[in-house]
C-alpha positions as CSV (number, residue, x, y, z in Angstrom):
1,M,0.0,0.0,0.0
2,G,1.2,3.5,-0.6
3,T,0.1,7.1,-0.8
4,S,1.1,9.8,-3.1
5,Y,0.9,13.4,-1.9
6,R,1.0,16.8,-3.7
7,I,2.8,19.1,-1.3
8,R,3.0,22.9,-1.5
9,C,5.7,24.2,0.9
10,K,4.3,26.9,3.1
11,H,7.8,28.6,3.3
12,C,8.6,29.1,-0.3
13,G,5.5,27.9,-2.3
14,T,7.3,25.1,-4.2
15,Q,4.9,22.4,-5.2
16,F,6.2,18.8,-5.5
17,L,5.0,15.2,-5.3
18,H,5.9,12.8,-2.4
19,Y,5.4,9.0,-2.2
20,Q,5.0,7.3,1.1
21,G,5.0,3.5,1.3
22,N,3.1,2.0,4.3
23,D,5.2,-0.9,5.8
24,Y,5.1,-3.0,2.6
25,G,1.4,-4.0,3.2
26,A,1.8,-5.0,6.8
27,I,-0.7,-2.3,7.9
28,I,-3.9,-2.4,5.8
29,A,-5.9,0.9,5.7
30,C,-9.2,1.4,4.0
31,V,-9.6,3.9,1.2
32,G,-10.9,7.1,2.6
33,C,-9.1,6.6,5.9
34,E,-6.2,8.9,6.8
35,C,-2.9,7.1,6.7
36,H,-0.3,7.6,9.4
37,V,2.1,10.4,8.7
38,E,5.8,9.7,9.4
39,T,7.2,12.5,11.7
40,E,10.5,10.8,12.8
41,A,12.2,10.9,9.4
42,A,12.2,14.4,7.9
43,I,10.4,15.2,4.6
44,R,12.1,18.3,3.2
45,C,11.2,20.8,0.5
46,P,13.5,20.2,-2.5
47,A,13.8,24.0,-3.0
48,C,14.3,25.6,0.4
49,H,15.1,22.3,2.4
50,R,12.7,23.2,5.2
51,R,11.0,20.4,7.0
52,I,7.4,19.7,5.9
53,N,6.5,17.1,8.6
54,T,7.4,18.6,11.9
55,S,4.0,17.4,13.1
56,E,1.1,15.5,11.5
57,E,-1.1,18.6,11.6
58,E,1.6,20.7,9.9
59,F,2.0,18.1,7.2
60,R,-1.8,17.9,6.5
61,R,-2.0,21.7,6.1
62,Q,0.5,21.6,3.3
63,T,-0.6,18.4,1.4
64,E,-3.3,17.0,-0.8
65,T,-3.7,13.3,-1.2
66,V,-3.4,12.4,-4.9
67,M,-3.6,8.6,-4.8
68,V,-3.9,5.7,-2.4
69,W,-3.3,2.1,-3.5
70,Q,-2.9,-1.4,-2.1
């Protein structure tokens, strides 16, 4: 299972895509359910290098889910 996000950095406005795999299918989530957002490993903007995922709430404010698959 995986999730693809469209992210717009709140710091510089750069828009980019990010893919997040979810434990190689070990955790099954239903379509329409929010997936867990990783906050331990930094997701950084490719332009300004600021961290996007300091918290789950901060990440959700800057993202739009593009695709979820199993």
